[in-house]
KENURO-5776 format. One line per 4 residues: number of its first residue (from 1); their letters; for each residue z, x, y of N, C-alpha, C. Coordinates in Angstrom, 1 decimal. Each point is the difference from the previous one (the first is absolute). Last residue first. Layout:
<marlos>
NUM) A) Z:X:Y:Z:X:Y:Z:X:Y; ...;
</marlos>
This chain:
<marlos>
115) GHEY) 81.3:95.9:128.1:-0.7:1.1:-0.6:-1.0:0.5:0.9; 3.1:-3.9:0.4:0.1:1.2:0.9:-0.8:1.2:-0.5; 0.2:-4.2:-2.4:-0.3:-0.4:1.4:0.0:1.2:0.9; 1.2:0.2:-4.6:-1.4:-0.3:0.0:-0.4:-0.3:1.5;
111) PDAL) 4.6:0.7:-1.2:-0.8:1.3:0.0:-1.5:-0.3:0.1; 3.7:-3.1:2.3:-0.6:0.0:-1.3:-0.9:1.3:0.0; 4.4:-0.5:3.2:-1.5:-0.1:-0.1:-0.5:0.1:-1.4; 4.8:-1.8:2.3:-0.5:1.0:-1.0:-1.5:-0.2:-0.2;
107) LPWS) 3.0:-2.8:2.7:-0.7:1.1:0.7:-0.5:1.1:-0.9; 2.5:-4.1:-1.5:-1.2:-0.4:0.8:-0.7:1.1:0.7; 3.4:-0.8:-4.2:-0.4:1.2:0.8:-1.3:-0.3:0.8; 2.0:-3.3:-2.9:1.2:0.7:0.4:-0.3:1.2:0.9;
103) TLLE) -3.1:-4.5:-0.1:0.3:1.2:-0.8:1.3:0.6:0.5; -1.2:-4.5:1.1:-1.3:0.4:-0.4:0.1:1.3:-0.9; 3.6:-4.2:0.8:-0.2:1.5:0.1:-1.4:0.4:-0.5; 1.6:-4.6:0.1:0.8:0.6:1.1:-0.3:1.4:0.2;
99) RTSV) -2.0:-2.6:-3.5:-0.2:-0.7:1.2:0.6:0.6:1.2; -1.0:3.5:-3.7:0.6:-1.4:-0.1:-0.4:-0.7:1.2; -1.7:4.8:-2.9:0.2:-0.8:1.2:0.6:-1.4:-0.4; 0.5:4.9:-2.5:-0.7:-1.3:-0.2:0.4:-0.8:1.2;
95) SRQF) -0.2:5.3:-1.2:0.7:-0.9:0.9:-0.8:-1.3:-0.1; 0.3:5.3:-2.6:-0.5:-1.4:0.1:0.9:-0.9:0.8; -0.4:5.2:1.1:0.6:-0.8:-1.0:-0.5:-1.4:0.1; -1.3:5.6:1.5:0.0:-1.5:0.2:0.7:-0.7:-1.1;
91) CTTE) -0.4:5.2:2.8:0.0:-0.7:-1.3:0.1:-1.5:0.3; -2.0:4.4:3.0:0.9:-1.1:-0.1:-0.1:-0.7:-1.3; -1.3:5.3:0.8:-0.4:-1.4:0.2:1.1:-1.0:-0.1; -0.9:5.2:-0.7:0.5:-0.5:1.2:-0.4:-1.4:0.3;
87) KVRR) -3.1:1.8:-3.6:1.2:0.7:0.5:0.5:-0.6:1.3; -2.9:-2.4:-4.0:-0.1:0.5:1.3:1.3:0.6:0.5; -1.8:-0.5:-5.3:0.9:-0.5:1.1:-0.3:0.7:1.3; -3.5:-0.8:-4.1:0.8:1.1:0.7:0.8:-0.7:1.1;
83) MESW) -2.9:-1.3:-4.9:0.6:-0.4:1.2:0.7:1.2:0.6; -4.5:-0.5:-3.5:1.4:0.3:0.2:0.5:-0.5:1.3; -4.4:0.5:-4.1:0.5:-0.7:1.2:1.5:0.3:0.1; -3.1:1.2:-3.6:0.2:1.0:1.0:0.5:-0.6:1.4;
79) SLDI) -0.9:-2.6:-4.0:0.6:1.2:-0.6:0.3:1.0:1.1; -2.4:-4.3:0.4:1.4:0.0:0.4:0.7:1.3:-0.4; -5.0:-1.7:1.1:0.6:1.0:-0.9:1.4:0.2:0.4; -2.3:-3.3:2.3:-0.9:0.0:-1.1:0.6:0.9:-1.1;
75) LSGH) 1.8:-0.6:4.4:0.3:-1.1:-0.8:-0.8:-0.1:-1.3; 1.6:4.5:2.8:-1.1:-0.9:-0.2:0.5:-1.2:-0.8; 2.5:3.9:3.6:-0.6:-0.2:-1.4:-1.1:-1.0:0.0; 4.6:0.8:3.0:-1.1:0.9:-0.2:-0.6:-0.2:-1.4;
71) FTAE) 3.6:-2.5:3.9:-0.6:0.0:-1.3:-1.2:0.9:0.0; 4.9:-0.1:2.9:-1.5:-0.1:0.0:-0.5:0.1:-1.4; 4.8:-1.9:2.6:-0.6:1.1:-0.8:-1.5:-0.1:0.2; 5.3:-2.1:1.8:-1.4:0.2:0.2:-0.6:1.1:-0.9;
67) CGKV) 4.4:-2.6:-1.7:-0.4:0.8:1.2:-1.5:0.1:0.0; 3.8:-3.8:-2.3:-0.8:1.2:-0.1:-0.4:0.6:1.3; 2.1:-4.8:-3.0:0.2:1.0:1.0:-0.8:1.3:-0.2; -0.8:-4.4:-2.0:1.4:-0.1:0.2:0.4:1.0:1.2;
63) FKGE) -4.8:-2.8:-2.0:0.7:1.1:0.7:1.4:-0.2:0.2; -2.8:-2.2:-4.1:0.4:-0.3:1.4:0.7:1.2:0.6; -1.5:-0.5:-4.7:-1.2:0.1:0.9:0.3:-0.3:1.4; 3.5:0.0:-3.3:-1.0:-0.9:-0.4:-1.2:-0.1:0.9;
59) SFEG) 3.1:3.0:2.0:0.6:-0.9:-1.0:-1.0:-1.1:-0.3; 0.2:5.4:2.4:-0.5:-1.4:-0.1:0.7:-0.7:-1.1; 0.4:4.8:3.3:0.5:-0.8:-1.0:-0.6:-1.4:0.1; -2.6:4.2:2.1:1.5:-0.2:-0.2:0.3:-0.9:-1.2;
55) LLAT) -4.0:1.5:4.0:0.4:0.5:-1.3:1.5:-0.2:-0.2; -4.4:-1.7:3.2:1.4:0.0:0.0:0.4:0.3:-1.5; -4.7:1.3:3.0:0.7:-0.6:-1.0:1.5:-0.1:0.2; -5.6:1.4:1.8:1.4:-0.3:0.4:0.7:-0.7:-1.1;
51) SHDP) -4.5:0.9:-0.9:0.7:1.2:0.3:1.4:-0.2:0.3; -3.5:-3.4:-0.6:0.0:0.8:-1.3:0.6:1.4:0.3; -0.5:-4.1:2.9:-0.8:1.3:0.3:0.0:0.9:-1.1; 2.5:-4.2:-0.3:-1.5:-0.1:-0.1:-0.8:1.2:0.4;
47) YVYA) 5.1:0.8:-1.7:-0.6:-0.9:1.0:-1.6:0.0:-0.2; 3.9:0.9:-3.8:-1.0:0.7:0.8:-0.7:-1.0:0.9; 4.9:0.4:-2.8:-1.0:-1.0:0.5:-0.9:0.8:0.9; 3.0:2.0:-4.2:-0.4:-0.1:1.3:-0.9:-1.2:0.3;
43) INDG) 4.2:2.6:-3.3:-1.1:-0.9:0.0:-0.5:-0.2:1.4; 4.0:2.5:-1.7:-1.3:0.7:0.0:-1.2:-0.9:-0.3; 4.7:-2.0:-1.7:-0.4:0.9:1.1:-1.4:0.6:-0.2; 1.4:-4.9:-2.1:0.7:1.3:0.1:-0.6:0.8:1.2;
39) NWLG) -2.8:-3.8:-2.6:1.4:0.0:0.2:0.5:1.4:0.1; -4.7:-3.0:-0.9:0.4:1.1:0.9:1.5:-0.2:0.4; -2.3:-1.6:-4.8:0.2:-0.4:1.4:0.4:1.2:0.8; -0.8:-0.6:-4.9:-1.2:0.1:0.7:0.1:-0.4:1.5;
35) EGDV) 3.5:0.6:-3.5:-0.5:-1.4:0.1:-1.3:0.0:0.7; 2.4:4.1:-0.4:-0.3:-0.5:-1.4:-0.5:-1.4:-0.1; -0.7:2.4:4.7:1.0:0.1:-1.0:-0.4:-0.5:-1.3; -3.3:2.4:3.8:0.6:-1.2:-0.4:1.1:0.2:-1.0;
31) RGFL) -2.0:3.4:4.0:0.2:-0.3:-1.4:0.6:-1.4:-0.2; -3.1:0.8:4.3:1.1:0.7:-0.6:0.1:-0.4:-1.5; -2.2:-2.3:4.8:-0.3:1.2:-0.8:1.2:0.6:-0.6; -2.3:-4.7:2.8:1.2:0.7:-0.6:-0.5:1.1:-0.8;
27) FGGH) -2.8:-2.1:4.4:0.3:0.0:-1.5:1.3:0.7:-0.3; -3.8:-2.4:4.1:1.3:0.8:-0.3:0.3:-0.1:-1.5; -3.8:-2.3:2.3:-0.2:1.3:-0.8:1.3:0.8:-0.2; -0.7:-4.5:2.2:-0.5:1.1:0.8:-0.2:1.3:-0.7;
23) DDVV) 2.0:-4.2:-1.7:-1.4:-0.3:0.3:-0.7:1.2:0.8; 4.2:0.9:-3.5:-0.3:-0.8:1.2:-1.5:-0.1:0.3; 2.0:2.6:-3.6:1.0:-1.1:0.1:-0.2:-0.8:1.2; -2.3:3.7:-3.9:-0.2:-0.5:1.3:0.9:-1.2:0.2;
19) QVWV) 1.0:4.1:-3.4:-0.4:-1.4:0.1:-0.1:-0.4:1.4; 0.8:4.4:-3.8:-0.3:-0.4:1.4:-0.5:-1.4:-0.1; 3.0:3.7:-3.4:-0.9:-1.1:0.3:-0.2:-0.1:1.5; 2.2:3.6:-4.1:-0.3:-0.3:1.4:-1.1:-1.1:0.1;
15) GVKE) 2.9:0.1:-4.6:-0.4:1.0:1.0:-0.2:-0.5:1.4; -0.7:-3.6:-3.9:0.9:1.3:0.0:-0.5:0.9:1.1; -0.5:-5.5:-2.3:-0.3:0.9:1.2:1.0:1.2:-0.2; -1.5:-2.7:-4.4:0.9:0.0:1.1:-0.4:1.0:1.1;
11) GEEF) -2.2:-0.7:-4.4:-0.1:-1.2:0.7:1.0:-0.2:1.2; -0.5:4.1:-2.7:0.4:-1.1:-0.9:0.1:-1.4:0.8; -0.7:3.3:3.3:0.4:0.6:-1.2:0.5:-1.2:-0.9; -3.0:0.9:5.0:0.7:-0.9:-1.0:0.3:0.8:-1.2;
7) SGAM) -1.1:1.2:5.6:-0.2:0.2:-1.5:0.8:-1.0:-0.8; -2.4:-0.3:5.2:1.1:0.7:-0.7:-0.3:0.1:-1.4; -1.5:-3.0:4.8:-0.4:1.1:-0.9:1.2:0.7:-0.6; -2.2:-4.5:3.3:1.2:0.5:-0.7:-0.6:1.1:-1.0;
3) EVA) -2.8:-2.1:3.2:1.2:-0.8:0.3:1.2:0.7:-0.6; -5.3:1.6:1.6:1.1:0.2:-1.0:1.2:-0.8:0.5; -5.2:-1.2:1.2:1.1:0.7:0.4:1.1:0.0:-1.0;
</marlos>
């Protein structure tokens, strides 16, 4: 199984990369920065169904905020893979749980659960 795919230039990660990030097959997809990290906008976490995604802003590979999208393409040939934002969708923002607060938005449905 592919764990990570992308291009190197002079020993550094460049361009679009994909990396499996959980035990269920979910992956990050998007352009890496000059340090080879997922930082900035237009980066996606693609759920294990390889279609449902959250597309938006990431910081060092961690989701910050974004909206539901769909992944179209191939993990084998990234050159024709793309993300499409879902119209009329709810957007999400990272909410880290604490002992007192599970989430700031308890009634917001995860796009993978209502698909």
